[in-house]
C-alpha beads as a LAMMPS data file, in Angstrom:
LAMMPS data file: protein, C-alpha beads

477 atoms
476 bonds

1 atom types
1 bond types

-500.0 500.0 xlo xhi
-500.0 500.0 ylo yhi
-500.0 500.0 zlo zhi

Masses

1 110.0

Atoms # bond

1 1 1 323.039 434.534 40.070
2 1 1 322.644 432.288 43.133
3 1 1 319.489 433.147 45.035
4 1 1 320.636 432.583 48.633
5 1 1 317.383 433.855 50.153
6 1 1 315.484 431.004 48.494
7 1 1 317.996 428.432 49.738
8 1 1 317.746 429.676 53.301
9 1 1 314.015 428.915 53.542
10 1 1 314.520 425.175 53.126
11 1 1 316.302 424.363 56.434
12 1 1 313.511 425.982 58.471
13 1 1 311.259 423.001 57.625
14 1 1 313.786 420.458 58.924
15 1 1 314.714 419.326 62.426
16 1 1 317.350 421.411 64.188
17 1 1 320.049 418.754 63.856
18 1 1 319.554 418.606 60.089
19 1 1 319.375 422.389 59.765
20 1 1 322.865 422.839 61.176
21 1 1 324.253 420.325 58.697
22 1 1 322.476 421.702 55.636
23 1 1 323.643 425.260 56.214
24 1 1 327.268 424.389 55.468
25 1 1 327.032 424.230 51.680
26 1 1 325.106 427.532 51.745
27 1 1 328.043 429.208 53.500
28 1 1 330.373 427.692 50.927
29 1 1 328.258 429.060 48.094
30 1 1 328.248 432.543 49.583
31 1 1 332.011 432.428 50.169
32 1 1 332.673 431.235 46.648
33 1 1 330.451 433.944 45.213
34 1 1 332.238 436.581 47.279
35 1 1 335.650 435.247 46.233
36 1 1 335.018 435.876 42.528
37 1 1 334.154 439.548 43.062
38 1 1 336.649 442.227 42.085
39 1 1 338.411 444.290 44.715
40 1 1 339.969 447.740 44.287
41 1 1 343.322 447.130 42.570
42 1 1 342.189 444.408 40.156
43 1 1 339.390 446.799 39.108
44 1 1 341.936 449.612 38.673
45 1 1 344.070 447.321 36.485
46 1 1 341.080 446.297 34.364
47 1 1 340.066 449.963 33.984
48 1 1 343.631 450.823 32.956
49 1 1 343.378 448.429 30.011
50 1 1 339.842 449.483 29.104
51 1 1 341.047 453.087 28.828
52 1 1 344.735 453.100 28.046
53 1 1 346.821 449.965 27.723
54 1 1 350.001 451.887 28.486
55 1 1 352.118 454.664 27.037
56 1 1 351.735 453.415 23.467
57 1 1 349.812 455.834 21.271
58 1 1 351.329 459.064 22.603
59 1 1 353.965 459.377 19.863
60 1 1 351.898 461.474 17.455
61 1 1 351.001 463.897 20.239
62 1 1 354.698 464.721 20.689
63 1 1 355.193 464.950 16.915
64 1 1 352.309 467.370 16.466
65 1 1 352.662 469.534 19.577
66 1 1 356.279 469.263 20.719
67 1 1 357.320 468.134 24.193
68 1 1 356.096 471.058 26.285
69 1 1 352.670 471.366 24.708
70 1 1 352.314 467.563 24.535
71 1 1 352.805 467.346 28.291
72 1 1 350.348 470.233 28.760
73 1 1 347.780 468.417 26.573
74 1 1 348.329 465.149 28.463
75 1 1 347.881 467.023 31.747
76 1 1 344.832 469.124 30.839
77 1 1 342.925 466.404 28.967
78 1 1 342.339 464.248 32.062
79 1 1 341.361 467.335 34.077
80 1 1 338.794 468.536 31.521
81 1 1 337.771 465.175 30.063
82 1 1 338.608 462.195 32.281
83 1 1 338.049 463.577 35.776
84 1 1 334.478 464.857 35.089
85 1 1 333.661 461.495 33.525
86 1 1 335.150 459.689 36.529
87 1 1 332.982 461.807 38.874
88 1 1 329.871 460.952 36.855
89 1 1 330.720 457.235 36.860
90 1 1 331.531 457.353 40.575
91 1 1 328.058 458.671 41.436
92 1 1 326.029 456.477 39.088
93 1 1 327.959 453.251 39.706
94 1 1 327.726 453.696 43.477
95 1 1 324.010 454.558 43.319
96 1 1 323.096 451.885 40.728
97 1 1 325.696 449.090 40.827
98 1 1 323.831 446.962 38.287
99 1 1 324.971 444.543 35.605
100 1 1 325.297 446.451 32.352
101 1 1 326.481 449.673 34.001
102 1 1 325.868 452.671 31.747
103 1 1 323.087 450.841 29.873
104 1 1 321.270 450.277 33.182
105 1 1 321.722 453.935 34.221
106 1 1 320.320 455.367 30.997
107 1 1 317.440 452.885 30.935
108 1 1 316.557 453.681 34.569
109 1 1 316.644 457.430 33.888
110 1 1 315.080 457.689 30.434
111 1 1 313.397 454.402 29.562
112 1 1 313.841 451.394 27.282
113 1 1 314.389 453.303 24.045
114 1 1 317.348 455.313 25.287
115 1 1 318.752 452.345 27.180
116 1 1 318.699 450.333 23.955
117 1 1 320.443 453.175 22.110
118 1 1 323.142 453.335 24.777
119 1 1 323.909 449.629 24.386
120 1 1 323.655 449.822 20.582
121 1 1 326.203 452.643 20.355
122 1 1 328.696 450.736 22.489
123 1 1 328.328 447.406 20.693
124 1 1 328.494 448.976 17.217
125 1 1 331.576 450.971 18.233
126 1 1 333.158 447.717 19.416
127 1 1 333.129 446.435 15.817
128 1 1 335.525 449.233 14.863
129 1 1 337.435 449.030 18.132
130 1 1 337.925 445.358 18.961
131 1 1 339.200 444.103 15.611
132 1 1 342.248 446.353 15.894
133 1 1 343.740 444.876 19.094
134 1 1 344.562 441.396 17.740
135 1 1 345.937 443.181 14.655
136 1 1 348.163 445.332 16.884
137 1 1 349.309 442.214 18.732
138 1 1 350.383 440.693 15.412
139 1 1 352.022 443.969 14.300
140 1 1 354.301 443.941 17.347
141 1 1 354.927 440.191 17.036
142 1 1 356.075 440.618 13.426
143 1 1 358.717 443.121 14.595
144 1 1 360.343 440.256 16.485
145 1 1 359.403 437.308 14.276
146 1 1 358.761 438.350 10.638
147 1 1 357.789 434.752 9.812
148 1 1 354.280 435.468 11.130
149 1 1 353.662 438.116 8.458
150 1 1 353.356 435.589 5.624
151 1 1 350.157 434.004 4.351
152 1 1 347.384 433.360 6.846
153 1 1 349.730 433.242 9.838
154 1 1 348.834 436.737 10.992
155 1 1 345.101 435.975 10.853
156 1 1 345.636 432.729 12.771
157 1 1 347.578 434.548 15.510
158 1 1 344.835 437.179 15.729
159 1 1 342.226 434.430 15.954
160 1 1 344.251 432.780 18.732
161 1 1 344.188 436.058 20.691
162 1 1 340.384 436.203 20.366
163 1 1 339.976 432.581 21.475
164 1 1 342.332 432.850 24.468
165 1 1 340.687 436.053 25.676
166 1 1 337.230 434.506 25.297
167 1 1 338.323 431.516 27.407
168 1 1 339.865 433.755 30.071
169 1 1 336.606 435.711 30.238
170 1 1 334.514 432.579 30.536
171 1 1 336.772 431.651 33.473
172 1 1 335.444 434.777 35.216
173 1 1 336.148 438.388 36.141
174 1 1 338.711 437.392 38.767
175 1 1 340.882 435.677 36.159
176 1 1 340.605 438.625 33.742
177 1 1 341.395 441.230 36.388
178 1 1 344.327 439.270 37.816
179 1 1 345.716 438.851 34.296
180 1 1 345.308 442.613 33.785
181 1 1 347.189 443.354 37.009
182 1 1 350.207 441.234 35.989
183 1 1 350.190 442.576 32.439
184 1 1 350.190 446.121 33.819
185 1 1 353.402 445.498 35.768
186 1 1 355.079 443.663 32.872
187 1 1 354.350 446.243 30.170
188 1 1 355.211 449.133 32.511
189 1 1 358.679 447.752 33.261
190 1 1 360.306 448.830 29.930
191 1 1 358.921 452.365 30.278
192 1 1 360.189 452.489 33.860
193 1 1 363.648 451.637 32.495
194 1 1 363.366 454.437 29.921
195 1 1 362.550 456.866 32.735
196 1 1 365.524 455.641 34.798
197 1 1 367.998 455.677 31.902
198 1 1 366.947 458.976 30.312
199 1 1 368.881 461.220 32.763
200 1 1 372.073 459.412 31.696
201 1 1 371.287 460.438 28.095
202 1 1 370.710 464.098 28.965
203 1 1 370.998 466.085 25.733
204 1 1 372.874 463.309 23.925
205 1 1 370.118 462.465 21.418
206 1 1 369.711 465.960 19.995
207 1 1 371.543 464.920 16.843
208 1 1 370.408 461.298 16.772
209 1 1 369.816 459.921 13.282
210 1 1 366.318 458.459 13.006
211 1 1 364.251 457.124 10.143
212 1 1 362.172 459.764 8.311
213 1 1 358.673 460.046 9.733
214 1 1 355.458 460.205 7.761
215 1 1 353.239 461.673 10.496
216 1 1 351.324 464.827 9.531
217 1 1 349.637 465.343 12.905
218 1 1 349.402 468.969 14.086
219 1 1 348.672 470.293 17.575
220 1 1 344.895 469.950 17.135
221 1 1 345.396 466.414 15.878
222 1 1 347.499 465.795 18.970
223 1 1 344.604 466.939 21.146
224 1 1 342.219 464.538 19.368
225 1 1 344.660 461.667 19.844
226 1 1 344.986 462.574 23.524
227 1 1 341.197 462.487 23.849
228 1 1 341.144 459.064 22.233
229 1 1 343.884 457.871 24.600
230 1 1 341.761 458.974 27.567
231 1 1 338.466 457.438 26.335
232 1 1 336.572 454.518 27.846
233 1 1 336.202 455.196 31.569
234 1 1 332.592 454.011 31.590
235 1 1 333.523 450.559 30.256
236 1 1 334.348 449.363 33.758
237 1 1 330.806 450.124 34.946
238 1 1 329.224 447.165 33.139
239 1 1 330.646 444.672 35.669
240 1 1 329.350 446.516 38.743
241 1 1 327.354 443.506 39.932
242 1 1 330.621 441.554 40.108
243 1 1 332.595 444.119 42.127
244 1 1 333.090 443.865 45.881
245 1 1 331.322 446.771 47.656
246 1 1 330.824 448.750 44.417
247 1 1 329.464 451.806 46.260
248 1 1 332.880 452.270 47.851
249 1 1 335.161 450.627 45.289
250 1 1 334.108 452.380 42.074
251 1 1 334.760 456.023 43.050
252 1 1 338.176 455.098 44.464
253 1 1 339.034 452.939 41.441
254 1 1 338.069 455.661 38.949
255 1 1 340.159 458.348 40.653
256 1 1 343.150 456.015 41.074
257 1 1 342.948 454.940 37.426
258 1 1 342.829 458.574 36.217
259 1 1 346.053 459.316 38.118
260 1 1 347.834 456.133 36.964
261 1 1 346.872 456.525 33.303
262 1 1 347.895 460.196 33.303
263 1 1 351.281 459.470 34.881
264 1 1 351.894 456.556 32.496
265 1 1 351.607 459.046 29.614
266 1 1 353.331 462.098 31.071
267 1 1 356.399 460.707 32.866
268 1 1 357.960 458.777 29.919
269 1 1 357.397 461.730 27.543
270 1 1 358.967 464.122 30.070
271 1 1 361.912 461.741 30.504
272 1 1 362.548 461.667 26.742
273 1 1 362.394 465.470 26.651
274 1 1 365.599 465.467 28.714
275 1 1 367.449 463.472 26.046
276 1 1 366.982 466.199 23.431
277 1 1 365.484 463.838 20.829
278 1 1 363.715 465.940 18.193
279 1 1 359.869 465.811 18.264
280 1 1 359.964 465.237 14.496
281 1 1 361.467 461.785 15.179
282 1 1 358.223 460.638 16.806
283 1 1 355.399 458.837 15.011
284 1 1 353.012 455.964 15.656
285 1 1 354.953 452.909 16.811
286 1 1 358.265 454.705 17.356
287 1 1 358.567 453.879 21.070
288 1 1 360.476 450.718 20.129
289 1 1 363.111 452.693 18.219
290 1 1 363.252 455.302 20.978
291 1 1 363.887 452.523 23.503
292 1 1 366.757 451.267 21.347
293 1 1 368.360 454.738 21.411
294 1 1 368.071 454.917 25.204
295 1 1 368.822 451.370 26.316
296 1 1 369.918 449.299 23.342
297 1 1 368.373 446.349 21.508
298 1 1 367.256 444.468 24.624
299 1 1 365.119 447.395 25.784
300 1 1 363.688 447.611 22.278
301 1 1 362.634 443.959 22.549
302 1 1 361.054 444.752 25.921
303 1 1 359.006 447.590 24.379
304 1 1 357.840 445.337 21.546
305 1 1 356.804 442.618 23.997
306 1 1 355.077 445.295 26.051
307 1 1 353.132 446.340 22.955
308 1 1 351.917 442.775 22.538
309 1 1 350.869 442.679 26.207
310 1 1 349.087 446.022 25.822
311 1 1 347.055 444.860 22.818
312 1 1 346.221 441.543 24.512
313 1 1 345.300 443.198 27.813
314 1 1 343.035 445.782 26.184
315 1 1 341.161 443.170 24.163
316 1 1 340.850 440.911 27.207
317 1 1 339.480 443.632 29.498
318 1 1 337.068 445.000 26.887
319 1 1 335.613 441.524 26.231
320 1 1 334.690 441.508 29.921
321 1 1 333.063 444.929 29.605
322 1 1 331.120 444.514 26.354
323 1 1 329.838 441.007 27.138
324 1 1 327.797 442.313 30.091
325 1 1 325.618 444.441 27.796
326 1 1 323.818 441.518 26.051
327 1 1 323.525 439.839 29.462
328 1 1 321.799 442.852 31.044
329 1 1 319.600 443.421 27.991
330 1 1 318.487 439.779 28.022
331 1 1 317.646 440.045 31.712
332 1 1 315.496 443.054 30.797
333 1 1 313.779 441.059 27.987
334 1 1 315.299 443.279 25.284
335 1 1 317.299 440.393 23.786
336 1 1 316.677 436.612 23.594
337 1 1 316.957 434.822 26.920
338 1 1 319.937 432.772 25.684
339 1 1 322.178 435.793 26.229
340 1 1 321.331 435.674 29.947
341 1 1 322.933 432.260 30.372
342 1 1 325.939 432.302 32.705
343 1 1 328.617 429.759 33.534
344 1 1 327.746 427.568 36.522
345 1 1 330.970 428.324 38.431
346 1 1 332.408 431.638 37.184
347 1 1 328.997 433.298 36.554
348 1 1 330.414 434.669 33.289
349 1 1 327.894 435.269 30.441
350 1 1 329.395 432.621 28.185
351 1 1 326.798 432.869 25.399
352 1 1 327.354 436.627 25.071
353 1 1 331.147 436.171 25.205
354 1 1 331.184 433.516 22.482
355 1 1 328.737 435.420 20.250
356 1 1 330.705 438.673 20.447
357 1 1 334.028 436.849 19.997
358 1 1 332.733 435.290 16.752
359 1 1 331.624 438.714 15.484
360 1 1 335.002 440.291 16.271
361 1 1 336.884 437.337 14.783
362 1 1 334.974 437.754 11.510
363 1 1 336.305 441.334 11.295
364 1 1 339.976 440.411 11.681
365 1 1 340.647 440.168 7.959
366 1 1 338.929 443.423 7.026
367 1 1 341.952 445.539 7.877
368 1 1 340.025 448.217 9.758
369 1 1 341.994 451.337 10.520
370 1 1 340.983 453.141 13.660
371 1 1 338.647 455.911 12.528
372 1 1 338.897 458.625 15.154
373 1 1 335.744 460.441 14.054
374 1 1 333.519 457.357 14.219
375 1 1 334.994 456.283 17.534
376 1 1 334.535 459.714 19.095
377 1 1 331.083 460.257 17.567
378 1 1 329.645 456.952 18.805
379 1 1 331.383 457.127 22.159
380 1 1 330.521 460.800 22.556
381 1 1 326.829 460.219 21.911
382 1 1 326.711 457.420 24.477
383 1 1 328.661 459.533 26.982
384 1 1 326.242 462.434 26.490
385 1 1 323.373 460.071 27.362
386 1 1 325.194 459.087 30.556
387 1 1 325.642 462.715 31.628
388 1 1 321.954 463.277 30.832
389 1 1 321.080 460.261 33.012
390 1 1 323.131 461.758 35.865
391 1 1 321.102 464.985 35.752
392 1 1 317.744 463.330 35.097
393 1 1 318.122 460.910 38.004
394 1 1 318.937 463.859 40.282
395 1 1 315.587 465.399 39.219
396 1 1 313.442 462.244 39.158
397 1 1 314.936 460.374 42.114
398 1 1 316.424 462.925 44.521
399 1 1 316.106 460.443 47.411
400 1 1 318.092 457.715 45.633
401 1 1 320.972 456.727 47.977
402 1 1 324.222 458.065 46.505
403 1 1 327.255 456.936 48.553
404 1 1 329.376 459.114 46.268
405 1 1 327.901 462.322 44.889
406 1 1 329.163 464.883 42.369
407 1 1 329.526 468.026 44.500
408 1 1 327.540 471.204 43.848
409 1 1 323.983 469.904 43.793
410 1 1 322.038 469.941 40.524
411 1 1 324.307 472.703 39.186
412 1 1 327.356 470.514 39.789
413 1 1 325.679 467.563 38.057
414 1 1 325.065 469.737 34.988
415 1 1 328.436 471.506 35.056
416 1 1 330.477 468.307 35.263
417 1 1 329.401 467.356 31.738
418 1 1 330.071 470.705 30.059
419 1 1 333.759 470.346 29.171
420 1 1 333.531 466.712 27.977
421 1 1 330.572 467.534 25.702
422 1 1 332.296 470.656 24.322
423 1 1 335.464 468.670 23.596
424 1 1 333.440 465.973 21.868
425 1 1 331.665 468.504 19.657
426 1 1 334.931 470.188 18.776
427 1 1 336.630 466.888 17.912
428 1 1 333.819 465.803 15.602
429 1 1 333.784 469.132 13.760
430 1 1 337.575 469.111 13.459
431 1 1 337.997 465.599 12.051
432 1 1 335.374 465.288 9.310
433 1 1 337.972 464.714 6.594
434 1 1 338.048 460.922 7.070
435 1 1 336.212 458.932 4.396
436 1 1 334.293 455.659 4.748
437 1 1 332.503 453.966 1.836
438 1 1 332.524 457.155 -0.212
439 1 1 331.077 459.362 2.520
440 1 1 332.578 461.343 5.376
441 1 1 333.122 459.312 8.524
442 1 1 330.829 461.794 10.308
443 1 1 328.007 460.939 7.889
444 1 1 328.773 457.232 8.240
445 1 1 328.647 457.582 12.022
446 1 1 325.265 459.281 11.793
447 1 1 324.014 456.368 9.667
448 1 1 325.118 453.966 12.411
449 1 1 323.360 456.054 15.061
450 1 1 320.176 456.117 12.947
451 1 1 320.404 452.344 12.526
452 1 1 320.038 452.032 16.308
453 1 1 316.629 453.700 16.122
454 1 1 315.624 451.306 13.324
455 1 1 316.932 448.289 15.283
456 1 1 314.862 449.259 18.317
457 1 1 311.772 449.642 16.144
458 1 1 312.263 446.214 14.590
459 1 1 312.953 444.650 17.974
460 1 1 309.766 446.144 19.411
461 1 1 307.715 445.143 16.361
462 1 1 308.925 441.531 16.532
463 1 1 308.584 441.214 20.305
464 1 1 306.274 443.944 21.627
465 1 1 306.169 442.303 25.090
466 1 1 309.842 441.417 25.242
467 1 1 311.772 438.273 24.422
468 1 1 310.688 436.350 27.536
469 1 1 307.640 436.150 29.757
470 1 1 306.508 439.203 31.699
471 1 1 308.289 437.828 34.731
472 1 1 311.967 438.753 34.543
473 1 1 313.992 435.750 33.459
474 1 1 316.556 434.370 35.874
475 1 1 319.940 433.703 34.173
476 1 1 320.373 430.034 33.427
477 1 1 323.595 428.230 34.196

Bonds

1 1 1 2
2 1 2 3
3 1 3 4
4 1 4 5
5 1 5 6
6 1 6 7
7 1 7 8
8 1 8 9
9 1 9 10
10 1 10 11
11 1 11 12
12 1 12 13
13 1 13 14
14 1 14 15
15 1 15 16
16 1 16 17
17 1 17 18
18 1 18 19
19 1 19 20
20 1 20 21
21 1 21 22
22 1 22 23
23 1 23 24
24 1 24 25
25 1 25 26
26 1 26 27
27 1 27 28
28 1 28 29
29 1 29 30
30 1 30 31
31 1 31 32
32 1 32 33
33 1 33 34
34 1 34 35
35 1 35 36
36 1 36 37
37 1 37 38
38 1 38 39
39 1 39 40
40 1 40 41
41 1 41 42
42 1 42 43
43 1 43 44
44 1 44 45
45 1 45 46
46 1 46 47
47 1 47 48
48 1 48 49
49 1 49 50
50 1 50 51
51 1 51 52
52 1 52 53
53 1 53 54
54 1 54 55
55 1 55 56
56 1 56 57
57 1 57 58
58 1 58 59
59 1 59 60
60 1 60 61
61 1 61 62
62 1 62 63
63 1 63 64
64 1 64 65
65 1 65 66
66 1 66 67
67 1 67 68
68 1 68 69
69 1 69 70
70 1 70 71
71 1 71 72
72 1 72 73
73 1 73 74
74 1 74 75
75 1 75 76
76 1 76 77
77 1 77 78
78 1 78 79
79 1 79 80
80 1 80 81
81 1 81 82
82 1 82 83
83 1 83 84
84 1 84 85
85 1 85 86
86 1 86 87
87 1 87 88
88 1 88 89
89 1 89 90
90 1 90 91
91 1 91 92
92 1 92 93
93 1 93 94
94 1 94 95
95 1 95 96
96 1 96 97
97 1 97 98
98 1 98 99
99 1 99 100
100 1 100 101
101 1 101 102
102 1 102 103
103 1 103 104
104 1 104 105
105 1 105 106
106 1 106 107
107 1 107 108
108 1 108 109
109 1 109 110
110 1 110 111
111 1 111 112
112 1 112 113
113 1 113 114
114 1 114 115
115 1 115 116
116 1 116 117
117 1 117 118
118 1 118 119
119 1 119 120
120 1 120 121
121 1 121 122
122 1 122 123
123 1 123 124
124 1 124 125
125 1 125 126
126 1 126 127
127 1 127 128
128 1 128 129
129 1 129 130
130 1 130 131
131 1 131 132
132 1 132 133
133 1 133 134
134 1 134 135
135 1 135 136
136 1 136 137
137 1 137 138
138 1 138 139
139 1 139 140
140 1 140 141
141 1 141 142
142 1 142 143
143 1 143 144
144 1 144 145
145 1 145 146
146 1 146 147
147 1 147 148
148 1 148 149
149 1 149 150
150 1 150 151
151 1 151 152
152 1 152 153
153 1 153 154
154 1 154 155
155 1 155 156
156 1 156 157
157 1 157 158
158 1 158 159
159 1 159 160
160 1 160 161
161 1 161 162
162 1 162 163
163 1 163 164
164 1 164 165
165 1 165 166
166 1 166 167
167 1 167 168
168 1 168 169
169 1 169 170
170 1 170 171
171 1 171 172
172 1 172 173
173 1 173 174
174 1 174 175
175 1 175 176
176 1 176 177
177 1 177 178
178 1 178 179
179 1 179 180
180 1 180 181
181 1 181 182
182 1 182 183
183 1 183 184
184 1 184 185
185 1 185 186
186 1 186 187
187 1 187 188
188 1 188 189
189 1 189 190
190 1 190 191
191 1 191 192
192 1 192 193
193 1 193 194
194 1 194 195
195 1 195 196
196 1 196 197
197 1 197 198
198 1 198 199
199 1 199 200
200 1 200 201
201 1 201 202
202 1 202 203
203 1 203 204
204 1 204 205
205 1 205 206
206 1 206 207
207 1 207 208
208 1 208 209
209 1 209 210
210 1 210 211
211 1 211 212
212 1 212 213
213 1 213 214
214 1 214 215
215 1 215 216
216 1 216 217
217 1 217 218
218 1 218 219
219 1 219 220
220 1 220 221
221 1 221 222
222 1 222 223
223 1 223 224
224 1 224 225
225 1 225 226
226 1 226 227
227 1 227 228
228 1 228 229
229 1 229 230
230 1 230 231
231 1 231 232
232 1 232 233
233 1 233 234
234 1 234 235
235 1 235 236
236 1 236 237
237 1 237 238
238 1 238 239
239 1 239 240
240 1 240 241
241 1 241 242
242 1 242 243
243 1 243 244
244 1 244 245
245 1 245 246
246 1 246 247
247 1 247 248
248 1 248 249
249 1 249 250
250 1 250 251
251 1 251 252
252 1 252 253
253 1 253 254
254 1 254 255
255 1 255 256
256 1 256 257
257 1 257 258
258 1 258 259
259 1 259 260
260 1 260 261
261 1 261 262
262 1 262 263
263 1 263 264
264 1 264 265
265 1 265 266
266 1 266 267
267 1 267 268
268 1 268 269
269 1 269 270
270 1 270 271
271 1 271 272
272 1 272 273
273 1 273 274
274 1 274 275
275 1 275 276
276 1 276 277
277 1 277 278
278 1 278 279
279 1 279 280
280 1 280 281
281 1 281 282
282 1 282 283
283 1 283 284
284 1 284 285
285 1 285 286
286 1 286 287
287 1 287 288
288 1 288 289
289 1 289 290
290 1 290 291
291 1 291 292
292 1 292 293
293 1 293 294
294 1 294 295
295 1 295 296
296 1 296 297
297 1 297 298
298 1 298 299
299 1 299 300
300 1 300 301
301 1 301 302
302 1 302 303
303 1 303 304
304 1 304 305
305 1 305 306
306 1 306 307
307 1 307 308
308 1 308 309
309 1 309 310
310 1 310 311
311 1 311 312
312 1 312 313
313 1 313 314
314 1 314 315
315 1 315 316
316 1 316 317
317 1 317 318
318 1 318 319
319 1 319 320
320 1 320 321
321 1 321 322
322 1 322 323
323 1 323 324
324 1 324 325
325 1 325 326
326 1 326 327
327 1 327 328
328 1 328 329
329 1 329 330
330 1 330 331
331 1 331 332
332 1 332 333
333 1 333 334
334 1 334 335
335 1 335 336
336 1 336 337
337 1 337 338
338 1 338 339
339 1 339 340
340 1 340 341
341 1 341 342
342 1 342 343
343 1 343 344
344 1 344 345
345 1 345 346
346 1 346 347
347 1 347 348
348 1 348 349
349 1 349 350
350 1 350 351
351 1 351 352
352 1 352 353
353 1 353 354
354 1 354 355
355 1 355 356
356 1 356 357
357 1 357 358
358 1 358 359
359 1 359 360
360 1 360 361
361 1 361 362
362 1 362 363
363 1 363 364
364 1 364 365
365 1 365 366
366 1 366 367
367 1 367 368
368 1 368 369
369 1 369 370
370 1 370 371
371 1 371 372
372 1 372 373
373 1 373 374
374 1 374 375
375 1 375 376
376 1 376 377
377 1 377 378
378 1 378 379
379 1 379 380
380 1 380 381
381 1 381 382
382 1 382 383
383 1 383 384
384 1 384 385
385 1 385 386
386 1 386 387
387 1 387 388
388 1 388 389
389 1 389 390
390 1 390 391
391 1 391 392
392 1 392 393
393 1 393 394
394 1 394 395
395 1 395 396
396 1 396 397
397 1 397 398
398 1 398 399
399 1 399 400
400 1 400 401
401 1 401 402
402 1 402 403
403 1 403 404
404 1 404 405
405 1 405 406
406 1 406 407
407 1 407 408
408 1 408 409
409 1 409 410
410 1 410 411
411 1 411 412
412 1 412 413
413 1 413 414
414 1 414 415
415 1 415 416
416 1 416 417
417 1 417 418
418 1 418 419
419 1 419 420
420 1 420 421
421 1 421 422
422 1 422 423
423 1 423 424
424 1 424 425
425 1 425 426
426 1 426 427
427 1 427 428
428 1 428 429
429 1 429 430
430 1 430 431
431 1 431 432
432 1 432 433
433 1 433 434
434 1 434 435
435 1 435 436
436 1 436 437
437 1 437 438
438 1 438 439
439 1 439 440
440 1 440 441
441 1 441 442
442 1 442 443
443 1 443 444
444 1 444 445
445 1 445 446
446 1 446 447
447 1 447 448
448 1 448 449
449 1 449 450
450 1 450 451
451 1 451 452
452 1 452 453
453 1 453 454
454 1 454 455
455 1 455 456
456 1 456 457
457 1 457 458
458 1 458 459
459 1 459 460
460 1 460 461
461 1 461 462
462 1 462 463
463 1 463 464
464 1 464 465
465 1 465 466
466 1 466 467
467 1 467 468
468 1 468 469
469 1 469 470
470 1 470 471
471 1 471 472
472 1 472 473
473 1 473 474
474 1 474 475
475 1 475 476
476 1 476 477
């Protein structure tokens, strides 16, 4: 990060005529630095992709719960799950707008050990999360061009997605957020057409012939899927140091994103309810076929292209989020200093981006299925630490400036985390039937959590005084 205060001391030693001249490049540096910061709507768009990526993924909720209860689930889940999380993020990100976001909050509140665990949980979860998005991109591409399904073509396309997103991220947060904003409008257009055309199909699809579905999701499964579709609000916090006026922008961005994500789920489902299409016709990936019934083959193509944009946009935005964790940890001497290196112009942590991109690329061929239990267990544990940090900082640092504050005092800070934690516990208990490597996915998730404790111990044993000198390392360009 450019240290303007150090640059300003130099002109004071020069004659007045020289001082006026030498201040010009300083103004240019400040302006350039300000220009790469995120404003409200680009941050909302990036948050949209970190959490949702569009209406895709809601099909099994309708199949398991029916239209009325699906809409109720999609309405209540953000109220009980997303909104409390958004309030928590609004307070902590406005009070502590630091690089690394939730890692920095937990470390500030509870120390190095818990801060390390917070980052570990997120990065380990990304192994299961990030490999799926290039695979989804290819899955939608193959619907249009089956040629890509043969041989190593699918892997090469997935690798291309990883490389392009890494390059966009190295170009900086402004490029990523602007890309997210355009992708949001493009992928939303087909669903907007479905909403507009559905009234003209009122009741006409009640007897539509559809392919047999294989989904076995029930209403509880629909609730778990809804929770997964509303996960990830804290991901946007890791770029707080690169957001314009974060104390004001973050609370507004979180609330706006909650509303937009909720409406993007509810309105298309409600529109299809009018057509009379049976809930049993819905399953994962069926939006393309539904679009064909409503608007013909061209709308189906639009939905497939939108699916590709959704997968690309989610991967792109999450690269931006996850890459700030190694950067912040390196600045805190908890990782090697190389991870603190940033690009000279965009200030993007290019070493962290490239390292993580290589790790995710190596997982492309493993064919990971999204394991809901592991995702929710790892995410839920990290989210619980964030709610604990909210309360603990209220106790330890009551005078900390909080431009946005969860209402209700200390009771409000505690109460805001109750429903999310209860939902997380319920989801983990409900979905222990998944198997990984011969054990339940719950047990496998606990192994991963325990590995974080071991990793911290090894890290401390190898470098008891940190990876750099006692003086905090300045990121190198």
